[in-house]
C-alpha positions in Angstrom: 17.3 -0.4 1.4 14.2 0.9 3.1 12.9 4.2 1.8 10.6 6.3 4.0 9.2 9.8 4.4 10.4 11.9 7.3 8.4 14.9 8.4 10.2 17.6 10.4 8.7 19.9 13.1 8.1 22.6 10.5 6.0 20.3 8.3 8.7 19.7 5.6 8.8 16.1 4.3 12.0 14.5 3.2 12.6 11.1 1.6 15.4 9.1 3.1 16.8 5.7 3.9 15.8 4.1 7.2 18.7 2.7 9.1 18.8 -1.0 9.8 18.0 -0.5 13.4 15.2 1.9 12.5 16.6 4.7 14.6 17.8 7.2 11.9 16.8 8.4 8.4 19.5 9.6 6.0 18.0 12.0 3.5 18.0 11.7 -0.3 16.2 15.0 -0.9 12.9 16.7 -0.1 9.9 14.8 -1.3 9.2 16.7 -4.5 12.9 16.7 -5.6 13.2 13.0 -4.9 10.2 12.1 -7.1 11.5 14.3 -9.9 14.1 11.7 -10.5 13.7 8.8 -8.1 15.8 6.2 -9.9 18.8 8.6 -10.0 18.5 9.3 -6.3 18.3 5.6 -5.4 21.3 4.8 -7.6 23.3 7.7 -6.1 22.3 6.8 -2.5 21.3 9.3 0.3 23.7 12.2 0.5 21.9 14.5 2.8 21.9 14.8 6.6 21.0 12.0 9.0 18.0 12.7 11.1 17.3 10.9 14.4 13.9 9.2 14.5 13.1 11.1 17.7 13.2 14.4 15.8 10.9 13.4 12.9 7.6 11.7 12.2 7.8 8.8 9.7 5.1 9.2 7.0 4.6 7.6 3.6 7.0 9.3 1.1 4.0 10.1 -1.2 3.7 13.4 -3.2 0.5 15.3 -2.5 -0.8 14.9 -6.1 -0.1 11.1 -6.3 -2.8 8.8 -7.6 -3.2 5.6 -5.4 -4.7 3.1 -7.8 -5.9 -0.3 -6.5 -6.8 -3.6 -8.1 -9.9 -4.9 -6.4 -9.9 -8.5 -7.5 -6.5 -9.9 -8.5 -6.2 -13.4 -6.9 -8.5 -16.1 -8.2 -9.0 -17.6 -4.7 -10.1 -14.2 -3.4 -12.6 -13.7 -6.2 -14.1 -17.1 -5.4 -14.5 -16.4 -1.7 -16.4 -13.1 -2.0 -19.6 -11.7 -3.4 -18.2 -11.9 -7.0 -17.8 -15.7 -7.0 -20.7 -16.2 -9.4 -19.5 -13.7 -11.9 -17.2 -14.2 -14.8 -13.7 -12.9 -14.5 -13.4 -9.5 -16.2 -11.0 -9.1 -19.1 -9.4 -6.0 -17.5 -8.6 -5.4 -13.8 -11.3 -3.9 -11.5 -9.7 -0.6 -10.4 -10.6 1.8 -7.6 -8.8 4.8 -6.1 -7.6 5.9 -2.7 -6.6 9.4 -1.8 -3.1 9.9 -0.4 -4.6 11.3 2.8 -5.9 7.7 3.6 -2.3 6.4 3.8 -0.4 5.8 7.0 2.9 4.2 8.1 4.1 1.2 10.0 2.8 1.2 13.5 -0.1 3.5 12.8 -3.4 3.4 14.7 -6.4 2.7 12.4 -9.8 3.8 13.8 -13.0 1.8 13.2 -15.4 4.4 11.7 -18.9 4.8 13.3 -21.5 2.7 11.6 -19.0 -0.2 11.0 -19.0 -3.5 12.9 -15.2 -3.6 12.5 -12.6 -3.4 9.8 -11.3 -6.0 7.3 -7.7 -6.8 6.4 -6.2 -7.1 2.9 -2.5 -7.7 2.8 -0.9 -6.9 -0.5 2.1 -5.4 -2.5 2.2 -1.8 -3.7 4.3 -0.9 -6.8 5.7 2.7 -7.1 5.8 4.3 -10.5 9.2 6.0 -11.1 8.8 7.6 -14.5 6.1 9.0 -16.8 3.9 6.5 -18.6 1.7 7.3 -21.6 0.4 4.5 -23.9 3.1 2.2 -22.5 3.7 -1.4 -23.3 3.7 -3.8 -20.4 7.4 -4.1 -20.7 7.9 -0.3 -20.5 5.5 0.0 -17.6 7.2 -2.7 -15.6 10.6 -1.2 -16.2 9.2 2.1 -14.8 8.5 0.6 -11.4 11.1 2.0 -9.0 10.1 0.1 -5.9 7.7 -2.0 -3.9 6.1 -1.8 -0.4 4.0 -3.9 1.9 0.5 -2.6 2.1 -2.7 -3.3 4.0 -5.9 -2.2 2.2 -7.9 -2.0 5.4 -11.6 -1.8 4.4 -14.9 -0.6 5.9 -17.1 -3.3 4.5 -20.4 -1.8 5.3 -19.6 1.4 3.5 -18.0 -0.4 0.6 -21.1 -2.6 0.0 -23.7 0.2 0.2 -23.1 1.1 -3.5 -21.3 -0.3 -6.5 -18.6 2.3 -6.0 -15.9 1.4 -3.4 -14.5 4.8 -2.5 -16.3 5.2 0.9 -15.2 1.8 2.1 -11.6 2.3 1.0 -10.7 5.7 2.3 -11.1 5.6 6.0 -8.7 7.7 8.1 -5.3 6.0 8.3 -6.8 2.9 6.6 -4.0 2.4 4.1 -0.9 1.4 6.1 2.1 1.5 3.8 5.6 0.0 4.6 8.9 1.4 3.5 9.7 1.3 -0.3 12.3 -1.3 -1.3 14.0 -0.6 -4.6 12.7 -2.8 -7.4 16.2 -4.1 -8.1 16.2 -5.7 -4.6 12.8 -7.2 -5.1 12.8 -8.8 -8.5 9.8 -9.9 -10.5 6.6 -10.4 -8.6 5.7 -13.2 -11.0 8.4 -15.3 -9.5 6.3 -15.4 -6.4 6.8 -13.4 -3.2 5.1 -14.9 -0.1 2.3 -12.8 1.3 1.1 -13.4 4.8 -1.4 -11.5 7.0 -1.7 -12.2 10.8 -4.3 -10.9 13.3 -3.1 -11.1 16.9 -0.5 -13.6 15.8 -2.9 -15.9 13.9 -2.3 -16.4 10.2 -5.4 -15.3 8.2 -3.9 -14.9 4.7 -1.1 -16.8 3.0 -0.6 -16.5 -0.7 2.0 -15.8 -3.4 2.3 -13.0 -5.9 2.7 -15.6 -8.5 -1.0 -16.2 -8.2 -1.9 -12.7 -9.4 -4.3 -12.6 -12.3 -3.2 -9.2 -13.7 0.5 -8.4 -13.7 2.0 -5.1 -12.6 3.3 -4.2 -16.1 0.0 -5.2 -17.8 -2.1 -3.2 -15.4 0.0 0.0 -15.5 0.1 -0.2 -19.3 -3.7 -0.6 -19.3 -4.1 2.5 -17.1 -1.6 4.5 -19.2 -3.9 4.2 -22.2 -6.5 6.2 -20.3 -4.4 8.7 -18.5 -0.8 9.6 -17.8 0.9 8.0 -14.9 3.6 10.1 -13.2 6.5 9.4 -10.8 5.2 8.9 -7.4 1.9 7.3 -8.4 1.1 3.9 -6.7 -0.5 0.7 -7.7 -1.9 -1.6 -5.0 -1.9 -5.1 -6.6 -4.7 -6.8 -4.8 -5.0 -9.3 -2.0 -5.1 -13.1 -1.7 -7.9 -15.1 -0.1 -8.6 -15.2 3.6 -10.3 -11.8 4.2 -12.6 -11.5 7.2 -16.0 -10.7 5.7 -16.1 -13.9 3.7 -15.7 -16.2 6.7 -18.5 -17.9 8.6 -19.2 -16.2 10.8 -17.5 -13.0 9.5 -14.4 -11.9 11.4 -13.7 -8.2 11.5 -10.9 -6.3 13.3 -11.9 -4.7 16.6 -10.2 -2.0 18.8 -7.2 -3.6 20.5 -6.4 -6.0 17.6 -3.0 -5.9 16.0 -2.7 -6.8 12.3 0.6 -7.6 10.6 1.3 -8.0 6.9 4.6 -9.7 6.0 5.8 -9.9 2.5 9.0 -11.7 1.4 11.8 -9.2 0.7 9.6 -6.2 1.7 9.2 -6.7 5.5 6.5 -6.7 8.1 3.9 -3.9 8.4 2.1 -3.6 11.7 -1.1 -1.7 12.4 -3.1 -1.2 15.6 -6.9 -1.0 15.5 -8.4 1.6 17.8 -11.9 3.0 18.5 -13.6 5.8 16.6 -12.6 8.4 19.2 -9.1 8.3 17.9 -10.2 9.9 14.6 -10.0 13.3 16.3 -6.3 12.7 17.1 -5.2 10.9 13.9 -2.2 12.6 12.3 -2.2 12.6 8.5 0.7 13.2 6.1 
């Protein structure tokens, strides 16, 4: 099952199941109703109308007040390849935030902001929180995950490196392409090892396994829940393997015309198109 958001011409957003051929969306409920009880909706299956893809715009099925939390350094090989290679591994995950407005969908155009030499790729898995978490144990937190998606944490490196805070480099327009949500029951435990591969214009640039993650999904969500409440619809981006562009010699950054794909076992392929800065005026956000 692939779960997406579908925005109609009047601006309403519904959550539905994307057909196998990608041509139709069968509705579970409107976005807020779905996230009030996502597990129940997934178990019952979509019972609403079927919408033709030509009549809707596919958008991330994300509620407006969702928190998009991201682990910055979660694969040891990635830590070693970057500017943090000489530092000791922190006891807790390094977290930063995205705003939902930075998210986009499969096939989106991602503009290179002015002042950047290009953009960097970071293929990874996103976990979707399906129930409220407060002071949760890792086991409770992992059980609350309702689904997973392919994600590309596309980064403006110059903006990111200007300060110790990463928000500017991690919130560019449309810079968080997010694939359909696949129910957790169909994905299994990430610690068993899902293959993660990123390709630029067909060339493999990242190849890792979720079994290599330093901080697990349950442990990280439990850690967050001790500081603030997590709610249904919040997201956790779990970090990227080695092979990012800025750490290469010479650095390799995405340029207008490039096509970047992230493929994750059981979750599918997510494709993004890099465009010039002029497209920012035309970018359509959820």
